[in-house]
Structure formats: structure tokens, C-alpha cells
Backbone atoms as SQL, in Angstrom:
CREATE TABLE atoms (id INTEGER PRIMARY KEY, chain TEXT, resi INTEGER, resn TEXT, atom TEXT, x REAL, y REAL, z REAL);
INSERT INTO atoms VALUES
  (1, 'A', 1, 'MET', 'N', 0.770, -1.046, -0.013),
  (2, 'A', 1, 'MET', 'CA', 0.176, -0.102, 0.176),
  (3, 'A', 1, 'MET', 'C', 0.821, 1.232, -0.016),
  (4, 'A', 2, 'TYR', 'N', 0.525, 2.323, -0.726),
  (5, 'A', 2, 'TYR', 'CA', 1.251, 3.462, -0.824),
  (6, 'A', 2, 'TYR', 'C', 0.342, 4.562, -0.134),
  (7, 'A', 3, 'PHE', 'N', 1.003, 5.511, 0.564),
  (8, 'A', 3, 'PHE', 'CA', 0.157, 6.641, 1.273),
  (9, 'A', 3, 'PHE', 'C', 0.929, 7.835, 0.809),
  (10, 'A', 4, 'ASN', 'N', 0.425, 8.780, 0.527),
  (11, 'A', 4, 'ASN', 'CA', 1.010, 10.069, 0.242),
  (12, 'A', 4, 'ASN', 'C', 1.074, 11.211, 1.646),
  (13, 'A', 5, 'ALA', 'N', 2.140, 11.370, 2.198),
  (14, 'A', 5, 'ALA', 'CA', 2.249, 12.290, 3.228),
  (15, 'A', 5, 'ALA', 'C', 3.353, 13.492, 2.653),
  (16, 'A', 6, 'GLY', 'N', 2.449, 14.629, 1.979),
  (17, 'A', 6, 'GLY', 'CA', 3.202, 15.435, 1.576),
  (18, 'A', 6, 'GLY', 'C', 3.722, 14.992, 0.228),
  (19, 'A', 7, 'ASP', 'N', 5.170, 15.414, 0.262),
  (20, 'A', 7, 'ASP', 'CA', 5.940, 14.677, -1.013),
  (21, 'A', 7, 'ASP', 'C', 6.593, 13.408, -0.855),
  (22, 'A', 8, 'VAL', 'N', 6.251, 12.906, 0.395),
  (23, 'A', 8, 'VAL', 'CA', 7.121, 11.759, 0.771),
  (24, 'A', 8, 'VAL', 'C', 6.025, 10.476, 0.587),
  (25, 'A', 9, 'LYS', 'N', 6.485, 9.672, -0.069),
  (26, 'A', 9, 'LYS', 'CA', 5.807, 8.214, -0.230),
  (27, 'A', 9, 'LYS', 'C', 6.413, 6.995, 0.679),
  (28, 'A', 10, 'PHE', 'N', 5.576, 6.712, 1.214),
  (29, 'A', 10, 'PHE', 'CA', 6.063, 5.096, 2.151),
  (30, 'A', 10, 'PHE', 'C', 5.091, 4.042, 1.873),
  (31, 'A', 11, 'ILE', 'N', 5.603, 2.689, 2.211),
  (32, 'A', 11, 'ILE', 'CA', 5.043, 1.503, 2.131),
  (33, 'A', 11, 'ILE', 'C', 4.862, 1.107, 3.559),
  (34, 'A', 12, 'VAL', 'N', 3.701, 0.535, 3.664),
  (35, 'A', 12, 'VAL', 'CA', 3.273, -0.155, 4.864),
  (36, 'A', 12, 'VAL', 'C', 3.196, -1.764, 4.464),
  (37, 'A', 13, 'THR', 'N', 3.850, -2.544, 5.134),
  (38, 'A', 13, 'THR', 'CA', 3.597, -3.866, 5.124),
  (39, 'A', 13, 'THR', 'C', 3.059, -4.544, 6.393),
  (40, 'A', 14, 'VAL', 'N', 1.948, -5.265, 6.152),
  (41, 'A', 14, 'VAL', 'CA', 1.389, -5.876, 7.347),
  (42, 'A', 14, 'VAL', 'C', 1.312, -7.473, 7.206),
  (43, 'A', 15, 'LYS', 'N', 1.799, -7.945, 8.215),
  (44, 'A', 15, 'LYS', 'CA', 1.968, -9.716, 7.905),
  (45, 'A', 15, 'LYS', 'C', 0.682, -10.174, 9.061),
  (46, 'A', 16, 'VAL', 'N', 0.053, -10.910, 8.507),
  (47, 'A', 16, 'VAL', 'CA', -1.307, -11.507, 9.262),
  (48, 'A', 16, 'VAL', 'C', -0.759, -13.050, 9.467),
  (49, 'A', 17, 'ARG', 'N', -0.847, -13.349, 10.501),
  (50, 'A', 17, 'ARG', 'CA', -0.819, -15.058, 10.887),
  (51, 'A', 17, 'ARG', 'C', -1.993, -15.474, 10.367),
  (52, 'A', 18, 'GLU', 'N', -2.005, -16.913, 9.782),
  (53, 'A', 18, 'GLU', 'CA', -3.221, -17.577, 9.524),
  (54, 'A', 18, 'GLU', 'C', -3.743, -18.457, 10.538),
  (55, 'A', 19, 'GLU', 'N', -3.122, -18.368, 11.720),
  (56, 'A', 19, 'GLU', 'CA', -3.670, -19.217, 12.912),
  (57, 'A', 19, 'GLU', 'C', -4.885, -18.657, 13.514),
  (58, 'A', 20, 'ASN', 'N', -5.650, -19.354, 14.382),
  (59, 'A', 20, 'ASN', 'CA', -6.665, -18.822, 15.280),
  (60, 'A', 20, 'ASN', 'C', -5.942, -18.297, 16.243),
  (61, 'A', 21, 'ILE', 'N', -6.011, -17.096, 17.194),
  (62, 'A', 21, 'ILE', 'CA', -5.425, -16.872, 18.257),
  (63, 'A', 21, 'ILE', 'C', -6.326, -17.035, 19.661),
  (64, 'A', 22, 'ILE', 'N', -5.829, -18.001, 20.300),
  (65, 'A', 22, 'ILE', 'CA', -6.753, -18.328, 21.585),
  (66, 'A', 22, 'ILE', 'C', -6.144, -17.709, 22.604),
  (67, 'A', 23, 'MET', 'N', -7.210, -17.016, 23.388),
  (68, 'A', 23, 'MET', 'CA', -6.576, -16.274, 24.484),
  (69, 'A', 23, 'MET', 'C', -6.573, -17.436, 25.565),
  (70, 'A', 24, 'PRO', 'N', -5.427, -17.246, 26.397),
  (71, 'A', 24, 'PRO', 'CA', -5.462, -18.345, 27.693),
  (72, 'A', 24, 'PRO', 'C', -6.476, -18.216, 28.683),
  (73, 'A', 25, 'LYS', 'N', -6.866, -19.328, 28.996),
  (74, 'A', 25, 'LYS', 'CA', -7.761, -19.344, 30.220),
  (75, 'A', 25, 'LYS', 'C', -7.305, -18.906, 31.580),
  (76, 'A', 26, 'ILE', 'N', -8.064, -18.208, 32.555),
  (77, 'A', 26, 'ILE', 'CA', -7.886, -17.808, 33.880),
  (78, 'A', 26, 'ILE', 'C', -7.954, -18.969, 34.530),
  (79, 'A', 27, 'LYS', 'N', -6.984, -19.274, 35.496),
  (80, 'A', 27, 'LYS', 'CA', -6.912, -20.224, 36.366),
  (81, 'A', 27, 'LYS', 'C', -7.887, -19.831, 37.798),
  (82, 'A', 28, 'THR', 'N', -8.653, -20.909, 38.181),
  (83, 'A', 28, 'THR', 'CA', -9.443, -20.673, 39.440),
  (84, 'A', 28, 'THR', 'C', -8.583, -20.667, 40.435),
  (85, 'A', 29, 'HIS', 'N', -8.716, -19.625, 41.541),
  (86, 'A', 29, 'HIS', 'CA', -7.871, -19.787, 42.973),
  (87, 'A', 29, 'HIS', 'C', -8.457, -21.128, 43.670),
  (88, 'A', 30, 'SER', 'N', -7.614, -21.947, 43.991),
  (89, 'A', 30, 'SER', 'CA', -8.040, -23.264, 44.440),
  (90, 'A', 30, 'SER', 'C', -8.827, -23.279, 45.935),
  (91, 'A', 31, 'SER', 'N', -8.155, -22.402, 46.603),
  (92, 'A', 31, 'SER', 'CA', -8.845, -22.103, 47.954),
  (93, 'A', 31, 'SER', 'C', -10.096, -21.265, 48.083),
  (94, 'A', 32, 'SER', 'N', -10.114, -20.543, 47.093),
  (95, 'A', 32, 'SER', 'CA', -11.200, -19.436, 46.946),
  (96, 'A', 32, 'SER', 'C', -12.495, -20.472, 46.407),
  (97, 'A', 33, 'LYS', 'N', -12.444, -21.443, 45.790),
  (98, 'A', 33, 'LYS', 'CA', -13.297, -22.267, 45.316),
  (99, 'A', 33, 'LYS', 'C', -14.043, -23.348, 46.230),
  (100, 'A', 34, 'LYS', 'N', -13.078, -23.378, 47.453),
  (101, 'A', 34, 'LYS', 'CA', -13.693, -24.172, 48.714),
  (102, 'A', 34, 'LYS', 'C', -14.585, -23.402, 49.656),
  (103, 'A', 35, 'ARG', 'N', -14.215, -22.146, 49.570),
  (104, 'A', 35, 'ARG', 'CA', -14.597, -21.108, 50.718),
  (105, 'A', 35, 'ARG', 'C', -15.745, -20.250, 50.182),
  (106, 'A', 36, 'PHE', 'N', -16.088, -20.079, 48.969),
  (107, 'A', 36, 'PHE', 'CA', -17.002, -19.503, 48.591),
  (108, 'A', 36, 'PHE', 'C', -18.166, -20.150, 47.678),
  (109, 'A', 37, 'SER', 'N', -19.372, -19.664, 47.643),
  (110, 'A', 37, 'SER', 'CA', -20.301, -20.370, 46.639),
  (111, 'A', 37, 'SER', 'C', -21.154, -19.144, 46.250),
  (112, 'A', 38, 'PHE', 'N', -21.727, -19.420, 45.154),
  (113, 'A', 38, 'PHE', 'CA', -22.694, -18.380, 44.572),
  (114, 'A', 38, 'PHE', 'C', -23.990, -18.724, 44.787),
  (115, 'A', 39, 'THR', 'N', -25.100, -17.810, 44.876),
  (116, 'A', 39, 'THR', 'CA', -26.383, -17.906, 44.972),
  (117, 'A', 39, 'THR', 'C', -27.332, -17.874, 43.675),
  (118, 'A', 40, 'GLY', 'N', -28.431, -18.359, 43.551),
  (119, 'A', 40, 'GLY', 'CA', -29.082, -18.198, 42.346),
  (120, 'A', 40, 'GLY', 'C', -29.028, -16.895, 41.513),
  (121, 'A', 41, 'THR', 'N', -28.928, -15.833, 42.356),
  (122, 'A', 41, 'THR', 'CA', -29.105, -14.480, 41.761),
  (123, 'A', 41, 'THR', 'C', -27.509, -14.066, 41.500),
  (124, 'A', 42, 'GLY', 'N', -26.626, -14.900, 41.901),
  (125, 'A', 42, 'GLY', 'CA', -25.173, -14.380, 41.502),
  (126, 'A', 42, 'GLY', 'C', -24.580, -13.478, 42.734),
  (127, 'A', 43, 'LYS', 'N', -24.992, -13.472, 43.908),
  (128, 'A', 43, 'LYS', 'CA', -24.401, -13.055, 44.805),
  (129, 'A', 43, 'LYS', 'C', -23.238, -14.157, 45.550),
  (130, 'A', 44, 'VAL', 'N', -22.384, -13.838, 46.332),
  (131, 'A', 44, 'VAL', 'CA', -21.482, -14.555, 46.682),
  (132, 'A', 44, 'VAL', 'C', -21.614, -14.714, 48.241),
  (133, 'A', 45, 'LYS', 'N', -21.643, -16.115, 48.641),
  (134, 'A', 45, 'LYS', 'CA', -21.938, -16.673, 50.012),
  (135, 'A', 45, 'LYS', 'C', -20.539, -16.858, 50.641),
  (136, 'A', 46, 'ARG', 'N', -20.476, -16.710, 51.870),
  (137, 'A', 46, 'ARG', 'CA', -19.137, -17.106, 52.578),
  (138, 'A', 46, 'ARG', 'C', -19.643, -17.602, 53.936),
  (139, 'A', 47, 'PHE', 'N', -18.531, -18.025, 54.937),
  (140, 'A', 47, 'PHE', 'CA', -18.933, -18.566, 55.855),
  (141, 'A', 47, 'PHE', 'C', -18.200, -17.311, 56.940),
  (142, 'A', 48, 'LYS', 'N', -18.815, -17.556, 58.241),
  (143, 'A', 48, 'LYS', 'CA', -18.332, -16.557, 59.156),
  (144, 'A', 48, 'LYS', 'C', -16.937, -16.946, 59.761),
  (145, 'A', 49, 'ALA', 'N', -16.093, -15.973, 60.320),
  (146, 'A', 49, 'ALA', 'CA', -14.711, -16.438, 60.889),
  (147, 'A', 49, 'ALA', 'C', -15.182, -16.496, 62.698),
  (148, 'A', 50, 'TYR', 'N', -14.120, -16.820, 63.064),
  (149, 'A', 50, 'TYR', 'CA', -13.897, -16.648, 64.645),
  (150, 'A', 50, 'TYR', 'C', -14.933, -17.862, 65.169),
  (151, 'A', 51, 'LYS', 'N', -14.882, -18.984, 64.569),
  (152, 'A', 51, 'LYS', 'CA', -15.666, -20.130, 65.115),
  (153, 'A', 51, 'LYS', 'C', -14.991, -21.292, 65.098),
  (154, 'A', 52, 'SER', 'N', -13.453, -21.508, 65.109),
  (155, 'A', 52, 'SER', 'CA', -12.723, -22.735, 64.894),
  (156, 'A', 52, 'SER', 'C', -12.259, -22.755, 66.381),
  (157, 'A', 53, 'HIS', 'N', -11.767, -21.963, 67.028),
  (158, 'A', 53, 'HIS', 'CA', -11.071, -22.428, 68.465),
  (159, 'A', 53, 'HIS', 'C', -11.244, -21.084, 69.347),
  (160, 'A', 54, 'ILE', 'N', -10.953, -21.251, 70.547),
  (161, 'A', 54, 'ILE', 'CA', -11.187, -20.566, 71.757),
  (162, 'A', 54, 'ILE', 'C', -12.754, -20.236, 71.767),
  (163, 'A', 55, 'LEU', 'N', -13.290, -21.438, 72.079),
  (164, 'A', 55, 'LEU', 'CA', -14.891, -21.292, 72.057),
  (165, 'A', 55, 'LEU', 'C', -15.460, -21.177, 73.469),
  (166, 'A', 56, 'THR', 'N', -14.621, -21.333, 74.360),
  (167, 'A', 56, 'THR', 'CA', -15.237, -21.322, 75.920),
  (168, 'A', 56, 'THR', 'C', -15.654, -20.012, 76.375),
  (169, 'A', 57, 'LYS', 'N', -14.942, -19.195, 75.917),
  (170, 'A', 57, 'LYS', 'CA', -15.266, -17.681, 76.425),
  (171, 'A', 57, 'LYS', 'C', -16.304, -16.918, 75.529),
  (172, 'A', 58, 'LYS', 'N', -16.795, -17.566, 74.405),
  (173, 'A', 58, 'LYS', 'CA', -17.941, -17.105, 73.661),
  (174, 'A', 58, 'LYS', 'C', -19.053, -17.647, 73.987),
  (175, 'A', 59, 'THR', 'N', -20.145, -16.718, 73.929),
  (176, 'A', 59, 'THR', 'CA', -21.291, -17.090, 74.376),
  (177, 'A', 59, 'THR', 'C', -22.032, -18.094, 73.381),
  (178, 'A', 60, 'THR', 'N', -23.044, -19.072, 73.774),
  (179, 'A', 60, 'THR', 'CA', -23.781, -19.900, 73.109),
  (180, 'A', 60, 'THR', 'C', -24.530, -19.033, 71.676),
  (181, 'A', 61, 'LYS', 'N', -24.947, -18.083, 72.068),
  (182, 'A', 61, 'LYS', 'CA', -25.760, -17.158, 71.060),
  (183, 'A', 61, 'LYS', 'C', -24.944, -16.743, 69.954),
  (184, 'A', 62, 'ARG', 'N', -23.551, -16.476, 70.506),
  (185, 'A', 62, 'ARG', 'CA', -22.612, -15.745, 69.568),
  (186, 'A', 62, 'ARG', 'C', -22.230, -16.876, 68.510),
  (187, 'A', 63, 'LYS', 'N', -21.783, -18.161, 69.359),
  (188, 'A', 63, 'LYS', 'CA', -21.450, -19.283, 68.491),
  (189, 'A', 63, 'LYS', 'C', -22.621, -19.873, 67.502),
  (190, 'A', 64, 'ARG', 'N', -23.748, -19.696, 67.960),
  (191, 'A', 64, 'ARG', 'CA', -24.890, -20.255, 67.050),
  (192, 'A', 64, 'ARG', 'C', -25.017, -19.314, 65.811),
  (193, 'A', 65, 'ASN', 'N', -24.981, -17.903, 65.893),
  (194, 'A', 65, 'ASN', 'CA', -24.936, -17.005, 65.071),
  (195, 'A', 65, 'ASN', 'C', -23.647, -16.963, 64.100),
  (196, 'A', 66, 'LEU', 'N', -22.612, -17.585, 64.628),
  (197, 'A', 66, 'LEU', 'CA', -21.411, -17.777, 63.858),
  (198, 'A', 66, 'LEU', 'C', -21.571, -18.977, 62.700),
  (199, 'A', 67, 'ARG', 'N', -22.340, -19.924, 63.245),
  (200, 'A', 67, 'ARG', 'CA', -22.655, -21.191, 62.229),
  (201, 'A', 67, 'ARG', 'C', -23.288, -20.664, 60.840),
  (202, 'A', 68, 'LYS', 'N', -24.068, -19.695, 60.900),
  (203, 'A', 68, 'LYS', 'CA', -24.755, -19.288, 59.598),
  (204, 'A', 68, 'LYS', 'C', -23.828, -18.618, 58.510),
  (205, 'A', 69, 'GLY', 'N', -24.107, -19.004, 57.359),
  (206, 'A', 69, 'GLY', 'CA', -23.206, -18.125, 56.409),
  (207, 'A', 69, 'GLY', 'C', -23.951, -16.717, 56.350),
  (208, 'A', 70, 'THR', 'N', -23.124, -16.111, 55.270),
  (209, 'A', 70, 'THR', 'CA', -23.484, -14.553, 55.086),
  (210, 'A', 70, 'THR', 'C', -22.986, -14.061, 53.630),
  (211, 'A', 71, 'LEU', 'N', -23.394, -13.084, 53.089),
  (212, 'A', 71, 'LEU', 'CA', -23.123, -12.596, 51.853),
  (213, 'A', 71, 'LEU', 'C', -21.934, -11.892, 51.988),
  (214, 'A', 72, 'VAL', 'N', -21.040, -11.866, 50.794),
  (215, 'A', 72, 'VAL', 'CA', -19.538, -11.152, 50.862),
  (216, 'A', 72, 'VAL', 'C', -19.982, -9.602, 50.582),
  (217, 'A', 73, 'SER', 'N', -19.409, -8.702, 51.123),
  (218, 'A', 73, 'SER', 'CA', -19.618, -7.280, 51.083),
  (219, 'A', 73, 'SER', 'C', -19.528, -6.968, 49.398),
  (220, 'A', 74, 'SER', 'N', -20.142, -5.893, 49.177),
  (221, 'A', 74, 'SER', 'CA', -20.012, -5.219, 47.906),
  (222, 'A', 74, 'SER', 'C', -18.649, -4.872, 47.594),
  (223, 'A', 75, 'ALA', 'N', -18.021, -4.490, 48.418),
  (224, 'A', 75, 'ALA', 'CA', -16.603, -3.840, 48.277),
  (225, 'A', 75, 'ALA', 'C', -15.498, -5.159, 48.019),
  (226, 'A', 76, 'ASP', 'N', -16.056, -6.317, 48.264),
  (227, 'A', 76, 'ASP', 'CA', -15.012, -7.595, 48.195),
  (228, 'A', 76, 'ASP', 'C', -15.655, -8.427, 46.854),
  (229, 'A', 77, 'TYR', 'N', -16.929, -8.133, 46.491),
  (230, 'A', 77, 'TYR', 'CA', -17.603, -9.065, 45.378),
  (231, 'A', 77, 'TYR', 'C', -16.401, -9.052, 44.300),
  (232, 'A', 78, 'LYS', 'N', -15.975, -7.951, 43.745),
  (233, 'A', 78, 'LYS', 'CA', -15.173, -7.793, 42.697),
  (234, 'A', 78, 'LYS', 'C', -13.823, -8.793, 42.732),
  (235, 'A', 79, 'ASN', 'N', -13.246, -8.769, 43.857),
  (236, 'A', 79, 'ASN', 'CA', -12.117, -9.406, 44.104),
  (237, 'A', 79, 'ASN', 'C', -12.283, -11.035, 44.174),
  (238, 'A', 80, 'VAL', 'N', -13.322, -11.592, 44.619),
  (239, 'A', 80, 'VAL', 'CA', -13.833, -12.714, 44.888),
  (240, 'A', 80, 'VAL', 'C', -14.307, -13.451, 43.378),
  (241, 'A', 81, 'LYS', 'N', -14.970, -12.506, 42.731),
  (242, 'A', 81, 'LYS', 'CA', -15.340, -12.918, 41.296),
  (243, 'A', 81, 'LYS', 'C', -14.049, -12.920, 40.399),
  (244, 'A', 82, 'GLN', 'N', -13.073, -12.270, 40.620),
  (245, 'A', 82, 'GLN', 'CA', -11.698, -12.577, 39.846),
  (246, 'A', 82, 'GLN', 'C', -11.119, -13.786, 40.183),
  (247, 'A', 83, 'LEU', 'N', -11.286, -14.062, 41.417),
  (248, 'A', 83, 'LEU', 'CA', -10.680, -15.336, 41.813),
  (249, 'A', 83, 'LEU', 'C', -11.309, -16.649, 41.316),
  (250, 'A', 84, 'ILE', 'N', -12.860, -16.710, 41.173),
  (251, 'A', 84, 'ILE', 'CA', -13.499, -17.619, 40.882),
  (252, 'A', 84, 'ILE', 'C', -14.225, -17.169, 39.402),
  (253, 'A', 85, 'PRO', 'N', -13.752, -17.236, 38.406),
  (254, 'A', 85, 'PRO', 'CA', -14.364, -16.453, 37.123),
  (255, 'A', 85, 'PRO', 'C', -15.396, -17.643, 36.369),
  (256, 'A', 86, 'TYR', 'N', -15.308, -18.809, 36.672),
  (257, 'A', 86, 'TYR', 'CA', -16.155, -19.452, 35.718),
  (258, 'A', 86, 'TYR', 'C', -17.190, -20.245, 36.760),
  (259, 'A', 87, 'LYS', 'N', -17.436, -19.742, 37.879),
  (260, 'A', 87, 'LYS', 'CA', -18.401, -20.657, 38.669),
  (261, 'A', 87, 'LYS', 'C', -19.633, -19.719, 38.816);
């Protein structure tokens, strides 16, 4: 191809590979796929912390409430979604 840039002519050559370019897949973070799950609407569920040891000083009510799961905050949602892209 020839282009005119004032009085100067220059040639542009473009090489195109005839292969299909396949983008690499993103690896899922192994520990994150075990710790988080998704609801039907796409929100991320997680378990609560502070319930594995030193339970004697915690009240029964507090330990009972720690058993329940909860949702990941909106501030952390994007980071978790990056760690688990295909779930």
C-alpha cells in the first residue's frame, strides 16, 4: 500500500498470521473455590470467621450465629469474582 504524506511516499506492510489466536484461560484460585459459593442470583456466599477455636469464652448465642453463612460485601465482590471466574 502506498500513502502520500506531502511529498514523501512510504510503504506499509502488514503480516497476518493465518492461525486462530486463542486467549489463555484464567486459573481458578483453589482455596477460594472451596470457601465461596454463589447464590442463584449471582451473590457470593461465605462462612463467618472466629468459630474454630477459643470457644469457651464465647457465648452460646454468639457461636450459634457464627454457624450461619452470610454474603460477601459489595466492596469485596469484585475481588472474589476475579478469583472464581467460571463458577
